[in-house]
C-alpha positions in Angstrom: 0.0 0.0 0.1 1.4 3.4 -0.9 1.1 6.1 1.8 -0.4 9.2 0.2 -0.5 11.4 3.2 2.9 12.4 4.8 4.7 15.4 6.0 8.3 16.4 4.9 9.9 19.1 7.0 13.4 20.6 6.5 15.7 19.7 9.3 18.9 21.3 8.0 20.5 22.1 4.6 21.2 18.3 3.9 18.2 16.5 5.4 14.4 16.4 6.1 12.2 14.8 8.5 9.5 12.5 7.0 6.5 11.7 9.1 3.5 9.5 8.3 0.9 7.2 9.9 0.7 3.5 9.0 -2.5 1.5 9.3 -1.0 -0.9 12.0 2.2 -0.9 14.1 3.3 -4.2 12.4 3.5 -2.7 8.8 6.9 -2.8 7.1 7.8 0.4 5.4 10.0 1.1 2.4 11.0 4.7 1.6 12.0 5.8 -2.0 13.3 9.2 -3.2 13.2 9.7 -6.9 12.9 5.9 -7.4 16.0 5.3 -5.3 15.6 3.1 -2.2 16.5 5.3 0.8 15.5 3.1 3.6 13.8 -0.4 3.9 12.6 -2.4 5.4 11.7 0.0 8.3 9.8 -1.5 11.2 9.7 0.8 14.3 6.8 -1.0 15.8 4.5 2.1 16.0 1.7 3.6 14.0 3.1 7.1 13.9 6.4 7.0 12.1 9.2 9.6 11.7 12.7 9.4 10.5 15.3 11.7 8.9 16.2 11.1 5.3 18.9 12.8 3.1 17.0 15.5 1.2 18.8 18.8 0.6 16.9 22.1 0.7 16.0 23.3 -2.6 15.7 19.9 -4.1 12.7 18.8 -6.1 11.8 15.1 -6.0 9.4 12.4 -5.6 9.0 10.6 -2.2 7.1 7.3 -2.0 6.4 5.3 1.1 5.3 1.7 0.6 3.8 -0.2 3.6 3.3 -4.0 3.6 2.0 -6.3 6.2 4.6 -9.0 5.4 8.4 -8.5 5.6 8.8 -11.0 2.7 7.0 -8.6 0.3 9.2 -6.0 -1.5 7.7 -3.1 -3.4 7.8 -3.1 -7.1 10.0 0.1 -7.0 12.7 -1.9 -5.3 12.6 -4.7 -7.9 13.1 -2.2 -10.7 16.6 -1.2 -9.3 18.1 -4.7 -9.0 20.6 -6.0 -8.4 20.7 -4.7 -4.9 24.1 -6.1 -3.8 26.0 -2.9 -2.9 23.6 -0.7 -1.0 23.9 2.7 0.6 24.1 2.2 4.4 22.9 5.0 6.6 22.8 5.7 10.3 21.9 8.5 12.7 24.8 11.0 13.5 26.2 10.9 17.1 27.4 14.4 18.1 30.5 13.4 20.0 31.6 10.9 17.4 35.0 11.3 15.7 34.4 8.3 13.5 32.2 5.3 13.0 33.1 1.6 12.9 31.1 -0.4 10.4 30.8 -4.2 11.2 29.3 -6.9 9.1 27.4 -9.9 10.6 26.6 -9.7 14.3 27.9 -13.1 15.1 31.5 -12.6 13.7 31.5 -8.9 14.3 34.1 -8.4 11.5 35.1 -4.8 11.0 34.6 -3.6 7.4 35.8 -0.1 7.6 35.9 3.0 9.7 34.5 6.3 8.5 35.0 9.8 9.7 32.1 11.7 11.1 30.9 14.2 8.6 29.8 17.2 10.5 26.5 18.9 9.8 24.6 15.8 8.7 21.7 14.4 10.5 22.3 10.9 8.9 25.6 9.5 7.7 25.5 7.5 4.5 28.3 5.5 2.8 28.2 2.9 0.0 28.6 -0.7 1.2 32.5 -1.5 0.9 31.7 -5.1 -0.1 29.5 -6.8 -2.7 26.9 -8.8 -0.9 25.8 -12.4 -1.7 22.3 -11.8 -3.0 21.7 -15.2 -4.9 18.0 -16.2 -4.3 17.7 -13.3 -1.9 19.4 -13.0 1.5 19.3 -10.8 4.6 22.4 -9.2 5.8 23.2 -7.5 9.1 25.4 -4.4 9.6 26.3 -2.8 12.9 27.6 0.7 13.3 29.4 1.9 16.4 30.4 5.5 17.1 34.0 6.1 18.2 34.9 9.2 20.4 38.1 11.2 20.3 39.7 8.9 22.9 39.2 5.9 20.6 36.5 4.4 22.7 33.6 2.7 21.1 30.1 3.7 22.3 28.9 1.8 25.4 25.5 1.5 23.8 24.6 -1.2 21.3 25.1 1.0 18.3 22.8 1.0 15.4 21.9 -2.2 13.6 21.1 -2.1 9.9 19.2 -5.0 8.1 19.4 -5.1 4.3 17.7 -7.6 1.9 20.1 -8.2 -1.0 18.8 -9.8 -4.1 21.0 -10.3 -7.2 19.9 -10.9 -10.7 19.7 -14.6 -11.5 22.7 -16.1 -13.4 22.0 -16.4 -17.1 21.9 -20.1 -18.1 24.0 -21.7 -20.8 22.0 -23.0 -23.8 23.5 -25.6 -26.0 21.7 -26.7 -29.2 22.6 -30.1 -30.9 21.2 -31.9 -33.8 20.4 -35.5 -32.9 20.4 -38.6 -35.3 16.6 -38.2 -36.0 17.1 -34.7 -37.5 15.6 -33.1 -34.4 17.3 -30.6 -32.1 18.1 -31.0 -28.5 18.2 -28.0 -26.4 20.3 -28.3 -23.2 20.0 -25.6 -20.5 22.5 -25.6 -17.7 23.2 -23.0 -15.0 26.7 -21.6 -15.0 
């Protein structure tokens, strides 16, 4: 279901606050700006929803909010921009942070990279430094921790980011052979 009524308010020169009301607290939201996936799936567990998105002042664009009652459903707009295997990862800015550590997979806690804190932004955004495995669709978990000027990571749990990666299917190999009867055999095999 597309949300037709929402408010978009300027927060600073680089971002805006987006507010809307979902039909139930269990709805899963996907947010697009100019056809580009900005955030999703978003599941705050409340009917009234609000978040900050990158949307500079003076920019003209189309904002779409898609709500679904099932996390397995993906809006058509997301399917159009496949493959989704190297997403933009964004998180809320922490005022005292000097930099952020980006981890992949909560179980192994492997550090992907550290990023400097870009001042003046409400949300930090980076392109994923690795290409994700998206064969047949797969959930990936990222974890961001803020690091202060003394090189201490945040004592909080940081921000967890869940991403659904889906790669285009591998094109099959097709072999055509003429058999003894004069008919053709078509052999399709996956690479």
